[in-house]
N, C-alpha and C positions, 0 to 999 in steps of 0.2 A: 856276930859282926857280919854285915852284908857287904860283899865285895862288888863293886861296880866297875865293869870293864869299860874303859873309855879310850877311843882312838882319837887323838888330837890330830885333826887334818890340816895339812898345809900343801901347797902346790909344789910339784916337782918341776923339772926343767921344761916339761911340755904342758904343765898345768895338772898333769896326772902322773902316776907311776910309769916308769919305763916299762914297756910291755913285756920284754923277754930278757932272761939272763940264765946262764948255767956256768959250769966250770970252764967251758971253752969260750964263753962270751960273758966275761965279768961286767959288773956295773961300773959306771963312771965313779970317780973319786967323790967321796961324801955320801955314796949310796950303798946300800947293802942288798944282796939278792935274797929275797924271801919267796920260797915256793915259785921260783922262775920269774919273779918280778923284782925290779930294782926299787927300793924304798929308802927313805932317810930314817935315821934312828929316831929323830924327833917325831916323825910321823907315827912310829910304832910305840913311842914312849920307852924307847930302849935306853935304860940308864944303868950304870954300874954293872953289877954282876949279871944282868939279864943279857948282856951282849958279849960276844967273844972278842978276841983281840982285833979282829978286822971289822968290828962293828956289826957282825951278823947276829941275829937272834939264834940262840942255840937250838931252840925247839921250833919246828915249823908250825904254822897255823893249821888247825884242823879243818877250816872252811876256806873256800876261795875268797879272794878279796872282793869287796863290793865294787860295782861298776864305778862308783865315784872315786875309787882309788886306782882304777886301771887306765892306762894310756889309751886314747880312742883309736878305733879302726877307721873311722871316717870323720870328716869335718863338714862336708857338703854333700848334697844329693847327687852331684855329678859323679862322686867316687863310688856311688852304689849302682850306677847305670852305665850302659854303653855310651861311647863318645857320640855327641850330637843327638842324644835321645829326645823324643817328643815329650815335652813337659805337659802337654795337654792330655796325653794318653795315660793309661794306668802305668805307674812306675814305682820303683823302690824309693823309700825316704831314708835319710840319715837322721836318726833320733838318738840323742845322748851318746854320740860317737859310735853308734851301731847301725848297720844297714838292716832295715826291716825286711822280713820275708814276704809279708802281705803287700799287694799292690794297692796303690791309691785309686780312688774313683776318678773316672775321666772328668775333665773340667766341663761344666755346663754353663753356657753363657746366656744371659737374658736377651731374648730376640724381640721383645715387645716393641722396641724402638727401631727395628730394622726397616729399611726402605729397599726399593728395587736396586738401588745403586750403592747402598752402604749397609753392611751387615756387621753385627757384633759377633766377633769370632775369637777363639783362643789362639794366642801367639805361641807356636810350638817351642820358640826359643826361650820365652819368659814364663810360659804357663799362665799368662794373664789374659783376661778378656779385653780386646781392643777393637774399636771400630775399624773395619777394613773396607776398602773400595772394591767393587766387582770389576771385571774386565771392561775396559773402555769399549764402547760400541754395543754393549748389551742393550736390547730394546727396553724402553721404559715408558711410562705415562706420567707426564708432569701435570696433568689436569688442566692444561691451558689450551683452549680451542684455537689459539692464535699461533701455535707452533705445530710443526710437522716433522716427520723423520726423527722423533725424539729418541735419545740414546744416552747411556751413562758415560760421563766424562769426569775422571778424577773424583768419583764418588757422588757426583751430582747429576741430576737428569736435565739434559739440555736438548734443544732442538733448533730447527731452522724456522724462520718466520714464514707464516703462510702468505701466499700471494693471493690477496683478496680481489685482484683484478681478473682472475681466471685466465691470465695470459692475454687479455684483450687490451690493446693500447688505447682504446677509446674509453675504457672504464676506469673509475676511481673506486677505492675501497677502504674500509676501516675495519678494525677488528676489536671485539670485546672478548677478553679471556674466558668469560662464562657463556656468552651467547654465540661467539664465532664471528664470521665475516659478514659484513654488510656491503653489497655491491651496488654501485650506482652506474647503470647502463644508459642513462639519459643522453649521453653524448654519442652513443652508438647509433649509426643509421639503421643497422639491422642486427638481428641476433640469429636469424635462421633464413633459409632460402626463400620461404614463402613471403618474407618481408620485402623482397626485391623485384616484384613484378611491376615494371613501369609501363606495361602495355605497349612497349615498343618492340615489334617483332624483329627488328634488325639487331636488337641486343641478344636475341636468342633466348635461351633459358638461363636467366641471370642466376648468379650464385652469391651467397653472402660470405665474404671473407670475415670469419668470426673473430680473427685476431685483431684486425683493424676496425671491424664493425662497419665496413663499407660494402656496397653492392658492386659486383664486377660483371661485365658482359661475358657471354659464353664465347670462348675463343674458338669453339668448334664451328661457329657460323661462318659459312664460306661466302655466300652472297644472298641478297634479298631483293625482292621486287617491290617492296613497300608493304606487302601484306603477308607474303610467304617467304620463308627462308630456306635455303639449301645448306645442309650441314656437311662439312668435309668428312665427318665420321659416319654418314648414312651408309647402312648395310655392312658396316664393319662388324665382325663377330664380337659379342660381348658375353657377359656372365651367363653361364649355362644355368637355367632354372631347374634342371634335372628332369624336364618333361621331354621325352623323345618326339613328341608331336609338334613341338614349337621350333620356329627358326629364331635363334637368339642373336639378333642383330641390332645395331644402333639405328634409331629412327628419330630424326629431329633432336639429336643430342641426348636422347634417352635410350635405355636398353629395352627393346621391345621383344615380346615373346608371343608373336602371332602364330596361329596354327599353320602348319605346313599345307601347301596345296595338295588336295587329294587325300586328306587325312581327317579323321574324326577323333576327338579326345573324349572317350567315354569311360566312366568309372575308373579314371586314373590310368587307362591304357590307351595306346595309340593304335587306331584301327584304320586300315587302308580303305579307300573308297570302293564300294561294291561288295565289301565283306558282309556276309549275312551273320546275324547274331546267332551263335551256336546254341543259345538257349531258347530262341524264338525265331523260326524261319520267316516269320512275317515282319521282321525288323531288319533293316540294312543300313550300312553307313553311306549316307548321301550328303556330303558337305554342302551341296547347293541348297539343301533344305534345312539341315541342322548339322553344325560342326561339333556340337557338344552332346549330342544324344542320338539315339536310333531313330530312323525314319521308317514309315510304313513301306513294306516291300510288296506293294500291290502286284498281284499276278504271280508272286513267288509260290513255288511248290511247297506244300505243307501237309500236315496230317491232323484232321479234326478228331481223330480217335473214335470215329463213328463207323462201325462195320457196315452200316447201311448206306454209305455214300462212297462216291468215287471221284477221281479227278479233282482232289482237294487243292484249292488255291487260296492265297491271301487276298482278302477284299480291301478296298480303299480305307475302311475303318480299322484295319489292322487285325480283324478277326479271320479265322480259318474256317472255310466252309467248302463242302463238296456238293456235287449234284447227286440226287437220289440214285442209288445204285439199281433200284428195282423198277425204274420207270420203263414200261413197255410201249410207250407212245400211243396207247389206245385210250381215248377219252371215255370209253364205256366201262373201263375196268378200274377197280379200286386196288391200287398197288400198295403193298405193305411189306415191311421187312422186320424180322426178328432175329437179332444176333447174326446178321449177315445172310439170313435165309429169306429169299424173296417169295412173295405170294402175289398172284394176280387174279382177283375174283371179280366177276361181273357185278355190276351195281344193282342187279335184280330187276332193272327196268329196261335192259338192253340185251342184244344178241351180238355175238362176234362170229360172223359168217364169212368164210373165205377171206379172212384178214381185214375185214371192215366192220365197223361198229354200226349198229342199227338200233333205233329206239323202238320200244314196244309199239306195235301197230304199223311200223314202216313196212310198205309193200316191197316185194321183190321187184327190182327194176326190170327184170326180164319178163315179168308177167304183165301182159297187157290188161288182163282182167283183174289184176291185183288180188288173185285168189290166195297167194302165199304171202304171209306177213311174218314179222318178228314177233314171236309170242313165247317168252321164256317158259310159260306153263303149257305150251302146245306140244304137238307131236314132234316137232324138230328140236325142242328144248332151246338152249341158248346158243347151240353151235350150227343149227340149220334152220331153214325156213319151215314154218308150220302152216298147215292149211287153215285159212281163216275160219274161226268158229262159225258153225251154222252153214258150212260149205263143204263141197266135195270137189276134188280135182281129178277128173276122170278123162284120160286120153288127152291131157293138156287143156281141158276146158273146165271152167269153174261153174259149179252148180250150187244153188242154194238148197238148204235142207228141204226135203219133200219134193224137189224138182224131179219130174219124170224123165226117163230116158227118151230122148226124142225119137228113137227108133223102136222103142218097146215100152209102152206105157204100163206094162206090168212090172217094170223096174223103176226104182227111184233112188234119189240121193238120201241115204240115211247115215249121217256121220257117226251115229252110235254104233253102227256095224262096220262101216268102212268109209274112208274119205277118198279112196282112190278107185273103188270099184262100185258098180251098180248093185243095189241090194233088192231082193224080191219084194214086191209090194204085197202087203197083207190085205185081202179083200173080205175078211170075216167081219160082219156087222154085229155079231154076237147073238143073232136070232136063229133059233132052231127051225122056225117056220119059214125062213127065207132061203132062197137059193143064191149063194155067192159065187161069182166067177170073175174072170179078168180077160179082157180083150186087148191084145198088144196095140191095137190102134185106138181103142176107146178107154181102156183102163178098167177099173172095178165096176161090176154091175151087181145089183141086189134085187132079186125078184121076190116081192113081199105080197104078191097077190094071194097067196094061200094063208096069210096071217089075218086073224080077226081084229087085232089091234097092233098099233105100233108105238103107242104112248099112253100114259095114265089118263090123259084128257079124253081119250076115246072111250073110257070105261066108266064114266060117271052116269049112274042110272037115276040119280036124283033121290035115292032112298037112303036116308041117313043111317038107318039101321044096318045097312050093308057096310057101313063104315066108309072109309076112304078106299074105294076100289082101285085096284092096281092092274096094270097091263103086264102080264108075264111075257117079257120080251122073248124068252126062249120058245115058249109054246105059242106065242102070238094070240093068247086069249085073255079076256078080262076075268079077274078073280075078286071076290068080295074079301072084306077085311075080317079075318077070323078073330081079331082081337077085340071086336066089339062085344061088350058084356051085356049092356042094357042101354036103352034109349028112352028118354022122356021128351016127347016132342022132337025138337031138332038137336038135343044135347045127348051125347052118348058117353058112356064110360067104357074104357078099354081094359081088358084083363091083362094086356101085355106091357102096360106102362112100367118103365124102369128096367124092363128086360133088355139084355144085350142083343144087338142085331148087327149085321154087316152087309147091308144092302149096297153100300157104295164101293166096297172092296178097296178102301183107301187105308194105308197103314198109318197115316198121320192124323186119323180122326178117332175120337171116342164115340162109338155107335151105340145108341140107346133108344128104346121104344118110348115115344111120348105121344099121347093122344092117338094111339093107333098107328103112328108113323115112326119110321127109323130116323132119328135125329143124329146128325154127324157133327160133333163138336171138335174143332181143331186142337190137337195136343200142344202143350207148351214147348217152345223151342222148335217149332215147325212153321213152315209156310206152305200154302197151296196156290200154285201159280198155274193158270191154264189147266186146272184139274190134276196137276201133278204134285205129289207130296215131296217136300224138300226139307232137309234138316238144316238148322242154323249153320251158316258158313258155306253152304253149297253155292258154287258159282254157276252162272248161266252159261251152258256149254255152247249155245248158239250165238254167243257174242264174240265179235272180233276184239280180242284183248281180254275177254272175260272180266268186265268191270262191274257186272251186276251180281248180286249175292243175296241169298236168303238171310234176312236179318230181322227175326220176328219181333225184336224189341221196337223196330221202326214201323214195320207193317207185315201182315201175314198173307195178304191176298195178292201181292205183287213183289217184283224184285226191288231191292234197295241198291243204291250206288255204292261201290267200294270207295273208301276214304282216299283222298288225293288222286282221284281219277275223274275223267269226264266221259260222257257217252254222247257223242255228236254224230248225227246222221246214222245211228245204229252201230257205230264203231266205238270201241273203248280206247281211251288214251290215258296214259299216266300223266300226272301233274308235270307241267313244263314241256310236255311233248309238243312238237311243232305240227302245225297244220300242213299236211303233205302238199296241199294246193297253194298255201300261202305261208311262207316261213317268217312272215311278220306277225303271225298269230300263234298263240300257244294255248294249251289247256291250262287254265288257271281256276281251279275249283273254288277259290275264295271269291272269284267274281261270277263265274257261271260254270255249271257242270254239263250243260247241254248245248253250249255254243262256244265258239272260239273267242278268246280275249286278246286285245292288242299286246304285242311283245315289247318290253323295254330294252333298248339297246345302249344305255349309258354305261360306259366302262370307268367313269370317274377319273380319266387321265387327261392332263392338260394338253398333251401333244397330239390328240386325235380329234377328227370330226366323226361324230357318231351318226349312223344312218341305218336304214333297213331296206332290203330288197326282197320282194315276195318270192323270188326264185333262189336268192342266195342267203337270205337271212340278214343278221346284224353284220354291219360292216364298220370297221374302225380304220380310218385312213389318216395318215400323217397330215397335220394341219400347217406344216411349215415351221413349227416351233421345235427344232431339233429332229430327232428320228423316233419312229415307232417300230421297234423290232422285237419279235418274239413276245409280244404282249407287254413290253415295257418301254418307258420313255427314256431317251438319252439326249443330252445337250450336244450341240455341234462340236465336233472334234473329240468327244468323250470316247475313251478307249473301251473296247469290248471287255467286260470283266472276265470272260472265259477265253479270250484270245487277245493278248496285248498287241498283236500285229494287225488288228482291225479297229477302225474308228467309225464314229457316226459322221456322215457328211450329209448336209441338208439337201444336196443335189440328188442323193439317193436315199430318201428318208426311211424306206421300209426294209433295207438290208444293209449289212455291214460293208464298209469300203476298205480295201487293202490300205494299210498305213504306209506312208512314205517315210523312209528313214534317211534319206539323202541329206547330209549336212553340208554338201557343197565343198568339202575340203579334199585336196588332192592326196593328203597323207593318210587318209583313213579308208578302211573297208567298212561299208555300212551293211548291217544285217538286222534281222528282227527275230526275236525269240518269243513264241507265244506266251511263255510264262513271265518273261522279264520286259519285253518290248524292244525298243530300238537300242542297239549297241553299236558303238564305233570303236574299232580297234586299229592300231597302227598297221599300215600295210607294207612297212619296210622302206618307204620313200621318205626318209628323214624321221623326225619325231613328232608325236602328237601329245602336247603337254598343255594342260589348262585350257583345252578347247581350241588351241592354235597349232599351226604347223610350223616346223622349223627344219631347215636342212642340216645335215650332219656336220658337226663342228661349230654350229652357230652358238654364240655366247648368250647366256640368259640376259635379256635386257635389264633385268632387275639386280643381277649379281654377276660380276666379272669372274666369280669363282665357280660358275656352273656352265656346262656346255651340253649340247645335244649329242648323244651317243646313239647311233642308229641301232646298236645291238640292245639297247635298253630304251626303247622309243617312247615310253609313256611317262618318264620323269627325268628331271635334270640330273646329269651325272656330275660328280665333283671334279673340278679341275685339278690335275696333278701338279703340285708345287714342290715336289721332292728335289732338293738340291744335292743330295748324296752326302750331306755333312751330318754326322750323327748328333752333334751338339746344338743344332738349330731346330727351332720349331718352324715347320713349313706351313705357313699360314697364307690365307688369301684375303685380300681386302676387296670387298664387293665392289668398291669404286675403282681401285687402281690395279688389282690383280695380286700376284704372289708376293709375299714378304717372308723374310727369313731371319727373324730375331733370334739371338742366342738364347738357348734354354736357361731357365733359372737354375743357378748352381753350377753353371759352366762358363768357360771362357773360349773364345775363338780368336787366337792370336797367330798372325802370320799364316792363316789358313789351316791351322792345326787346333784340334779340340783338346781342352784340358779341363779336368774336374776341378771344382772349387777347392782351393787349398793346395793344388799341384804346384811344384816348384819349377822355376825356369831352369831347364837343363844346362844353360850356359851361365847362370848366375843364381846361386841358391839363396841369395838375399832378396830375390824377387819371387812373387807368388801370384797365382790366379786368385783374385779376390773379386768374385762376380758382383758383389754389392757395390764395389768401388768402380770397377771398370771391367766389362765383359770382353773388351777388344784389345786391352794392353796390360802389361805386367804392372803389378802394384808392389810397393816396397813391403818387404816382409817384416812383420813385427816379431821381435825376439824377446818380448817381455814375458817371463814365466811367472811373474807375480810373487816370486819368492824373495824375502828380504835378505837371504844369506848369499845371494849370487850376484855376480857382475855379468850383465847380459850384453853380448856383442854378436856380430854376424860376420862371417867370412864367406866371400862369393864362391869359394871352392867347397868349403866344408858345410856352410850353413850356420845356424844359430849355435853359439857357444855359451855355456853357462858355467862359470868358474866361481869357486868360493871366494867371498870378499872379506874373510876374516871375522865375520860376525857369526860365531858358532861354527857349525859343520854343514856341508852340503854333500850328502851321501845318498846314492841311488835315487837322485831326483827329488829329495825332500830335505827340508831344513831342520836342524836340531840345535838347541841351545847348548852352551858349554856345560859339560858334565851330565847332559841328559842321557839316560840309559838307552841302549839299543832295544827297541820293542821286541826284536826277535832273538836277542841273546843277552841275558841279564849280567854277563861277565864283561860287557863292553859298554863304553861310554863315549860321548863326543868330547874330543880334546882339540881345542883351537889350534894347537901346534900341528896337528895332523887332521886338517879339516875335511878331507875327502874319504877318510877311512876310519873305521871304528878302532878305538884303543882299548886294550885290556886294562882293567882297573882292579888291582888286587885289594885296594882299600875297601872295596864293596864287601869283602869277606872278613873284615876285621872283627874278631870275636872278643876283643877287649882284654885278651890274656897276653901278658908279656913273656910267657914261656912257650908260645906257639909261633910257628911261621905260617902266615895266612896267604893263600893264593886262590885264584879262580880258574877253574877248568873250562875253557871256552868250548870244548867238545861236548861235555856233558852239561855245561851251564850250571855247575854246582861248585860250592866252596870246598876248599881243602884247608883244614887247620891241623898242622902236624907239629908234634912236640919238638921243641928246639933244645937239643942236648947241650948246647953251649950256653944255655941261659943260666945254669947253676941253680935251677929251681926244680921243684917237683910239679907234675901235672896230675892231680888226684881229684876224681869226681868232678871234672870240668872246671877246676879252679887251680890257680898257680900258688905255690907256697915256697918261701925262701928256705934255704938249707937250715935245718934246726928248728924251723917254725913248727909250733905245736898244732896238733889236731884240735880244732875248736870243740869237737865233741868228746875228745879223750886226750887230756893233756899229758898222758903217759906215752903218747905217740907223737912223732915229729917227722919232719921232712928230711930225708937223706938223699941228696942229688945223685948218689951212686945207684940208688934204687928209686928212680923218680916217679914211678907209677903207683906206689903203695906206701903206706905209713910204716915207719920203723919204731920199735918199742924202746922203753927206758930200762936200763939195768940198775938194780938196787942192791945195797950191801946185804949181807946175810941177816936174815931176821926182819928185814924191812920189805915193804911192798910199795908200789907206786900209786899215789892218789890220782885217779883220772881227772878229778876236778882241778887239781893244782899242777899235776905233772911232776911232783916231787916225791922222793922216797920217804917213808915214815913208818910209825908203828900204829897198828890198829888198836882200838880199845872198845870195851863194852862194859856192861854192868859186872860181868864176871871176870873181866880183864882190865883192871884199872891202870891208869897211867902212873908214872913216878912222881916224886915231889916237884912242885912248881910247874906241873903240867895239868892240863885239863882235857877231858874227852869232848871233842867237838865234832859232831857229824861222824862219829866212829873212828876218829883219828886223834892221836895224842898231839896236842899243840901246847906251846909255852904259855903259861899263865900271864896274861897281860895285867900290869898294875898301873895304878894312877900315877900321874907325874909326881915325883917326890917320894914314890914308894918303890920297894924292891921285894922280891919274893925270897923268903927265908927257906933255903934248901932243907933245913932241918924240920921246920914245921910245915913247909909247903904253902905258906900264906904270905900275902903282901904286907910289908911293914913299912912304916914311915921311917925315913932316914933321919936319924937324930944328928944334928950338926955337932 
């Protein structure tokens, strides 16, 4: 027989069993306490003998009651979480009357339909996703080109209508949401200033009123004469262009930025007139020539970096050049310079004697006989006079070679021996048979009376076999030719043919016997002139200037002329040498080497007349077209490149004229600098400005803001407009003089300066508002822009800001009711105390009814202290009522006298407490069975439950049907 245990379920008073009961807390009438829970007998199938007199089951159940039979711990989620919890955040749930330990997942809302102004968000009060509006005023884009200033309002994006007229009263406009504004300006007279030129000067510079679309005349026009207008703003200071070189003033109604007088604007820098370019001394600031670039500093001192020049100056073309450092002023020397070292070498055709140059062949002017000449190859070399070749200078008298001593004909001029003394005459005629002698009055005498012959002609005996007879000049006798070998008729053969001989005693001949005679053949590279042997290159020593030379390639029997020389009247001259008798003739070998050629005197200059004088030579005279000075042409009034204080004057065309620097002004001192030229400097008599004189204190005719200050005489000095008031700008109107407008950001009230924002000392409801009025007090605005304040002003105290009941006004800021103090988490805004923070202990509510909750404003931390008067226990962070069981161990319960820990259950002897039920009972096992009508359930003996209509037989221990 299989027994089926069945619990017939029905609802108790709360739909489930009463949760707790014990001896001190019995169940209500009609209920029985089973294992600490109140149940009905019908629910347990308690019938007849299974229950005791009070309806209790005699034997406790061995297992805890199922949840379905237990009275619930909770009915809603609120009972499982702190008061006011966020239902969108993870939280505990109440399921089947029990609070879950695990937290729910946070609520995630679908945002696919979100807009800038409306978002799908979770409502923390309901835990449901709901569309929510963003804060009003949040910028948004409605996609409509016809709106502007778009912003969120009540969840929708709204904006202001676009003004398609652009603020112009003359315009009409329409708008398309997708394409935007369409503006019609056809009714506007103008849209920009350039549309308003009516060519009427009396309207001045017209302007376009872009709002009305009409042209308006220039109010700055003061007066007009029909073509030219005078502006009332002329010479007023205007916007600074940042360039220190410009005067920023109004001209004809416009802001002009003209360069200041005496200044150059170069490379973004302002340069004073007369300033030399530090990178190029040949450039200078000269506003009269160029106000925007450097001008040539002609005559300025510079350095051409050439060691071989001196006195370097800037030329009119801007280049730097100096004069040769090594010029010695001698036209017969070749001046050269190497790394600054000078050399002065004669040109090879001249002599430098006693500081004067002389051409080759030039006679000494002191010699009437012209016996001494310039001969670089002669006895005097290049530094002294040389005796003319072929001459002797004896006792101041010039003698030709071979000339006899007038007082002793046994002496003669022999330059080969001496050119200054008489040389003994040789009277040897080379004949041994003659008697040679010399007579001082007659000269050499030769007595040949004792000689048989004196020449070969005297020795021809007509006999061919004697050969060619010779006269032996030494013996004076005729001799037959021993070389004849044989003769046939008139023809002879000589045995000496081909033999060497030396009958002529000449070193320049090859001597050989031919046909019985000694033949003398001239050797190569030699000449024989007048019986004298000469080697190639030998000069004729008896020539004045030595212009004849042995040059065998041209001829061997006479002298050849040296290249680029002439030999005229027995005197040698170098090419281009002047005729001493006629300086209009020169040696010109290309024309003639034996006569003088006409001299060309053309200098190729347009300013000269070219002519020639036999005594003076070429002459180049100024022809009236400017000046001819130092070999160069200059135009009238042209400045001397080497001295800026000299000029060319046609009245004195051949020399420089002193330059006049007088400017005719009484306030200047005029001077001249050879490097710079004329300079004018103020002399202390007033001012010298812009080329004009002004007396001290005179106002600038172009600006009433500038005066002449004799201590600074070369430029206008600013006029002092200082009024001694710190808050005024001391300005000067070029037309009317000093002005004193109040400085921006300041007020001048009653002669006293106040900074912008300063309060009236007599009325603190008045303030200096420079933008409204710089000369009188303005009403003070006390609007602090805060919605929680009532704004007022008291003349004595000033602005007052008091809370208006809308939230709190604390330390100058607004807070909504119940808003926490950002600096102290224990404090909140309470409208009842709107100006101070209020302590709010509810902020520290821990949700436990057995604790007293408070907030420590000092530490800004919560204090949750056990409340001994609560009659409950505080165990492991939870409150339990007196007698309430430990959920984890039903054998433990809350004892308020021991509120911080669980109290145990006392059982009768032989019984123990079941922690699952919290009731005392008997344990059981396979080796320890339970008694009759009991069953072992979970290790505990429990009453056997029978079906309705059955009862357990204590004898058999089984359920039996009750028989009626």
